[in-house]
C-alpha positions as CSV (number, residue, x, y, z in Angstrom):
1,M,116.1,-17.7,-35.8
2,L,117.9,-15.4,-38.0
3,L,116.7,-14.6,-41.5
4,Q,118.8,-12.6,-44.1
5,L,117.0,-11.3,-47.2
6,L,119.3,-11.7,-50.1
7,G,117.0,-10.3,-52.8
8,T,113.4,-9.1,-53.2
9,A,112.8,-8.9,-56.9
10,A,110.7,-11.1,-59.3
11,G,112.2,-12.7,-62.3
12,G,114.7,-10.5,-64.2
13,G,115.6,-8.5,-61.2
14,I,115.4,-4.6,-61.0
15,P,116.5,-3.3,-63.3
16,Q,115.8,-6.0,-65.9
17,W,118.5,-5.9,-68.6
18,N,116.1,-5.4,-71.6
19,C,113.5,-3.3,-69.9
20,A,113.1,0.6,-69.9
21,C,109.9,0.8,-67.9
22,P,109.7,3.5,-65.1
23,G,110.8,0.9,-62.4
24,C,113.8,-0.2,-64.2
25,S,114.7,3.2,-65.5
26,G,114.4,4.6,-62.0
27,A,116.7,1.9,-60.6
28,R,119.3,2.8,-63.2
29,A,119.2,6.4,-62.2
30,H,119.0,5.6,-58.5
31,P,121.2,2.5,-57.8
32,E,119.8,2.3,-54.2
33,R,116.5,1.1,-55.9
34,R,118.1,-2.0,-57.4
35,R,116.9,-5.2,-56.3
36,R,118.4,-8.7,-56.8
37,H,116.3,-11.8,-57.4
38,A,114.2,-12.9,-54.4
39,S,116.1,-15.2,-52.0
40,L,116.5,-15.8,-48.3
41,A,119.4,-17.2,-46.1
42,V,118.4,-18.9,-42.8
43,R,120.8,-19.7,-40.1
44,T,120.5,-23.0,-38.2
45,D,121.3,-23.7,-34.5
46,D,124.8,-25.0,-35.5
47,G,125.7,-21.9,-37.2
48,R,125.2,-23.1,-40.9
49,W,123.2,-21.3,-43.4
50,Y,120.6,-22.6,-45.9
51,L,119.8,-20.5,-49.0
52,V,116.1,-20.5,-49.9
53,N,116.1,-20.6,-53.7
54,A,119.3,-20.3,-55.7
55,T,119.0,-17.3,-58.1
56,P,121.1,-16.0,-61.0
57,D,122.5,-13.4,-58.6
58,I,123.7,-16.0,-56.0
59,G,127.4,-15.1,-56.4
60,D,126.8,-11.5,-55.7
61,Q,124.3,-12.3,-53.0
62,I,126.8,-14.4,-51.1
63,E,129.6,-11.7,-51.5
64,A,127.3,-9.1,-50.3
65,H,126.8,-10.7,-46.9
66,P,130.0,-11.5,-44.8
67,A,128.2,-14.2,-42.8
68,L,128.1,-16.1,-45.9
69,H,131.6,-15.8,-46.8
70,P,134.0,-18.9,-46.8
71,G,136.6,-19.5,-44.0
72,P,138.5,-20.2,-42.0
73,G,139.8,-23.0,-44.2
74,P,140.5,-22.1,-47.7
75,R,137.4,-24.0,-49.2
76,Q,135.4,-24.1,-46.0
77,T,131.9,-22.5,-46.4
78,P,129.1,-21.9,-43.9
79,I,126.5,-22.6,-46.6
80,A,125.0,-26.1,-46.0
81,G,122.5,-26.4,-48.8
82,V,119.5,-25.0,-50.7
83,V,115.9,-25.1,-50.2
84,L,113.6,-24.6,-53.3
85,T,110.1,-23.2,-53.2
86,D,109.5,-24.1,-56.9
87,A,111.3,-25.0,-60.1
88,E,111.2,-21.6,-61.9
89,L,114.4,-20.6,-63.6
90,D,114.9,-17.5,-61.5
91,H,114.9,-19.6,-58.3
92,T,117.1,-22.5,-59.6
93,L,119.7,-21.2,-62.1
94,G,122.0,-20.3,-59.3
95,I,122.5,-24.1,-58.3
96,A,124.9,-24.3,-61.3
97,R,127.0,-21.5,-59.8
98,L,127.6,-23.6,-56.7
99,R,129.3,-26.4,-58.6
100,E,132.6,-25.8,-56.9
101,A,131.2,-27.2,-53.7
102,D,132.5,-30.6,-52.6
103,A,128.8,-31.6,-52.1
104,L,125.5,-29.8,-52.2
105,E,122.3,-30.6,-50.4
106,I,119.1,-29.6,-52.2
107,H,115.6,-29.8,-50.5
108,A,112.8,-29.8,-53.0
109,T,109.4,-31.3,-53.5
110,A,109.0,-34.3,-55.8
111,P,107.8,-32.5,-59.0
112,V,110.4,-29.8,-58.5
113,R,113.1,-32.4,-58.2
114,R,111.9,-34.3,-61.2
115,A,111.8,-31.1,-63.4
116,L,115.4,-30.2,-62.4
117,Q,116.7,-33.7,-62.9
118,D,114.7,-34.7,-66.1
119,R,114.1,-31.3,-67.8
120,L,117.2,-29.3,-66.8
121,R,119.3,-32.4,-66.3
122,L,121.1,-30.8,-63.4
123,G,122.2,-34.2,-62.1
124,E,124.1,-35.1,-65.3
125,I,125.4,-31.6,-65.8
126,L,126.7,-31.0,-62.2
127,G,127.7,-34.7,-61.5
128,P,131.3,-34.2,-62.8
129,Y,131.8,-31.2,-60.6
130,T,130.0,-31.9,-57.3
131,A,127.9,-34.5,-55.5
132,L,124.3,-33.4,-55.3
133,T,122.2,-34.9,-52.4
134,W,118.5,-34.5,-52.8
135,R,116.2,-34.2,-49.7
136,D,112.5,-34.6,-49.9
137,L,110.5,-31.6,-49.0
138,T,106.9,-32.9,-48.5
139,C,103.7,-31.2,-47.8
140,H,103.0,-33.6,-45.0
141,G,105.0,-33.2,-41.8
142,A,108.2,-31.3,-41.0
143,R,111.9,-32.1,-41.3
144,S,115.0,-30.7,-39.6
145,L,117.7,-28.5,-41.1
146,G,120.8,-28.7,-39.1
147,P,121.0,-30.7,-35.8
148,P,118.4,-33.5,-36.0
149,D,117.1,-33.3,-32.6
150,D,116.1,-29.8,-31.8
151,G,117.2,-27.9,-35.0
152,L,115.2,-25.7,-37.2
153,R,112.1,-27.4,-38.6
154,I,111.0,-26.8,-42.2
155,S,107.6,-27.9,-43.8
156,A,106.0,-27.1,-47.1
157,V,102.5,-25.7,-47.7
158,P,101.2,-26.0,-51.3
159,V,100.2,-22.6,-52.9
160,S,100.2,-23.2,-56.6
161,A,100.1,-26.1,-59.1
162,K,101.8,-23.7,-61.6
163,R,104.6,-25.4,-63.7
164,P,107.5,-23.6,-65.2
165,R,107.3,-23.1,-68.9
166,Y,110.0,-25.6,-69.6
167,A,107.8,-28.2,-67.9
168,A,104.5,-27.1,-69.1
169,D,103.5,-30.7,-70.2
170,A,104.6,-32.3,-66.9
171,P,102.0,-34.0,-64.7
172,E,99.8,-31.7,-62.5
173,D,100.8,-31.7,-58.8
174,E,99.8,-29.4,-55.9
175,A,103.5,-29.2,-54.8
176,W,104.9,-27.4,-57.8
177,V,105.0,-24.2,-55.8
178,V,105.0,-24.1,-52.0
179,A,105.4,-21.7,-49.1
180,L,107.8,-22.6,-46.4
181,R,107.1,-22.7,-42.7
182,L,110.3,-22.3,-40.6
183,Y,109.9,-23.3,-36.9
184,E,112.6,-23.0,-34.3
185,P,111.9,-25.3,-31.3
186,A,114.4,-23.6,-29.0
187,T,112.5,-20.4,-29.1
188,G,109.2,-21.3,-30.4
189,R,109.4,-18.8,-33.2
190,T,107.9,-19.3,-36.6
191,A,108.4,-17.6,-40.0
192,V,106.6,-18.2,-43.3
193,Y,108.2,-17.5,-46.6
194,A,105.9,-17.5,-49.6
195,P,107.5,-15.6,-52.6
196,A,104.9,-16.9,-55.1
197,V,101.3,-17.3,-54.2
198,A,98.5,-18.2,-56.5
199,A,95.8,-18.8,-54.0
200,W,95.5,-18.0,-50.4
201,S,94.4,-21.4,-49.0
202,D,93.2,-22.5,-45.6
203,A,96.4,-24.2,-45.0
204,L,98.5,-21.1,-45.8
205,H,96.2,-19.0,-43.6
206,R,96.7,-21.3,-40.7
207,V,100.4,-21.2,-40.8
208,A,100.5,-17.4,-41.5
209,A,98.1,-16.8,-38.5
210,E,100.4,-18.7,-36.1
211,A,103.7,-17.1,-37.4
212,D,105.7,-14.4,-35.9
213,C,106.9,-13.2,-39.3
214,V,105.4,-13.6,-42.8
215,L,107.0,-12.8,-46.1
216,V,104.6,-12.9,-49.0
217,D,104.4,-12.6,-52.8
218,G,104.4,-8.9,-53.8
219,T,104.9,-9.4,-57.5
220,F,102.1,-7.2,-58.7
221,W,100.3,-4.4,-57.0
222,D,96.8,-5.1,-58.6
223,D,95.4,-7.7,-60.9
224,E,95.4,-5.6,-64.0
225,E,99.1,-4.5,-63.8
226,P,100.6,-6.9,-66.3
227,R,98.1,-6.0,-68.9
228,R,98.0,-2.4,-68.1
229,T,101.8,-2.1,-68.4
230,G,102.0,-4.3,-71.6
231,I,104.2,-7.1,-70.2
232,S,101.5,-9.7,-70.6
233,S,98.0,-10.3,-71.9
234,R,97.1,-12.2,-68.7
235,T,96.2,-10.7,-65.3
236,A,98.3,-11.1,-62.1
237,T,96.2,-14.1,-60.9
238,G,96.4,-15.5,-64.5
239,M,100.1,-15.5,-64.1
240,G,99.9,-17.4,-60.8
241,H,100.4,-14.4,-58.4
242,L,97.7,-12.9,-56.0
243,P,97.9,-9.1,-56.3
244,I,98.4,-6.9,-53.2
245,D,95.5,-4.5,-53.8
246,G,91.9,-5.0,-54.8
247,P,89.3,-7.7,-54.3
248,G,91.0,-10.9,-53.3
249,G,94.2,-9.0,-52.7
250,T,96.6,-10.1,-49.9
251,A,96.9,-6.7,-48.3
252,G,93.5,-7.1,-46.5
253,I,94.5,-10.5,-45.4
254,L,97.9,-9.7,-44.1
255,A,96.4,-6.7,-42.1
256,T,94.4,-9.2,-40.0
257,L,97.6,-11.1,-39.0
258,S,99.5,-10.4,-35.7
259,A,102.8,-11.3,-37.5
260,R,105.4,-8.8,-38.9
261,C,104.4,-8.8,-42.5
262,Y,106.5,-8.0,-45.4
263,Y,106.2,-8.1,-49.2
264,T,108.9,-9.6,-51.4
265,H,109.3,-10.8,-55.1
266,L,108.4,-7.4,-56.5
267,N,108.1,-7.1,-60.3
268,N,109.8,-4.2,-62.1
269,T,106.3,-2.8,-63.0
270,N,105.1,-2.7,-59.4
271,P,104.9,0.9,-58.1
272,L,106.4,-0.3,-54.8
273,V,109.9,-0.5,-56.4
274,D,109.8,3.4,-56.2
275,P,110.3,4.2,-52.4
276,T,108.4,7.5,-53.0
277,A,105.3,5.9,-54.3
278,A,102.0,6.6,-52.4
279,Q,101.3,2.9,-52.2
280,H,104.0,2.5,-49.4
281,K,101.8,4.8,-47.3
282,R,98.7,2.8,-47.8
283,L,100.6,-0.4,-46.7
284,A,102.1,1.4,-43.7
285,R,98.5,2.3,-42.5
286,L,97.8,-1.5,-42.5
287,G,101.0,-2.2,-40.6
288,I,102.6,-4.0,-43.7
289,E,106.2,-3.3,-45.0
290,V,108.1,-3.8,-48.3
291,A,111.2,-5.9,-47.6
292,D,114.6,-4.6,-48.8
293,D,117.5,-6.6,-50.1
294,E,119.6,-6.1,-46.9
295,L,116.8,-6.8,-44.4
296,V,117.8,-8.9,-41.4
297,I,115.0,-10.4,-39.3
298,E,115.8,-11.9,-35.9
299,L,113.0,-13.8,-34.1
């Protein structure tokens, strides 16, 4: 299994266009600290690639990774489709950037699909440009990506019922936000990708405990970070993100796992966006790393 990190930042990216916080200012002064919106590319057995979430940076993310470039035919692309973990704008706006495709396959849970079709009207808007094929991503059982017999298997684990703001009045559903379990039968390897986690459920713990690699929501370092930095009147957990540090934080949980563990989806206020921050050493002592945009994981 081959995983390519395309981005590791939360909504707005780093730097965010209208923000002069230390994290954003540091990224402007030190371009190597820049982070694109959190996304992942996974290669299937037949050599095709699926993008996990389609961000506003999708064009630059594809160009930055030669394996995703088109060819050898003039309009031939290795990108087979998109898998969505949620319906948030920072994970879905990039779908419109893929309108030049002859056809586009999108894997999404039922509430996410309804939000994109009924609220954002993606089907109507993109219909004149490309053919969208929707694939159900359920929280009950796995489905194949790529070859149907022994290809990469994907399944969803509910991690939050948080709806995006544009669908705040939509029906409640546990599948609004999911973690993805990626299993490769040929090697027996498993990876878990969970860029947004509101609660560490028993189901999430089971798949994480069995995984070889786990990439987890690292939006905020501690629960008070949003209020302390003035970006919100809510705490991290109130915004739908478990913090890394403190009571109920995910660092203590990840430290108990045998998997290679990484944090992704970092907010610009998170001290971890500064590679010199002391928090990196604290995580290193626990055997946990912070993912970079160019990270390649081969399992």
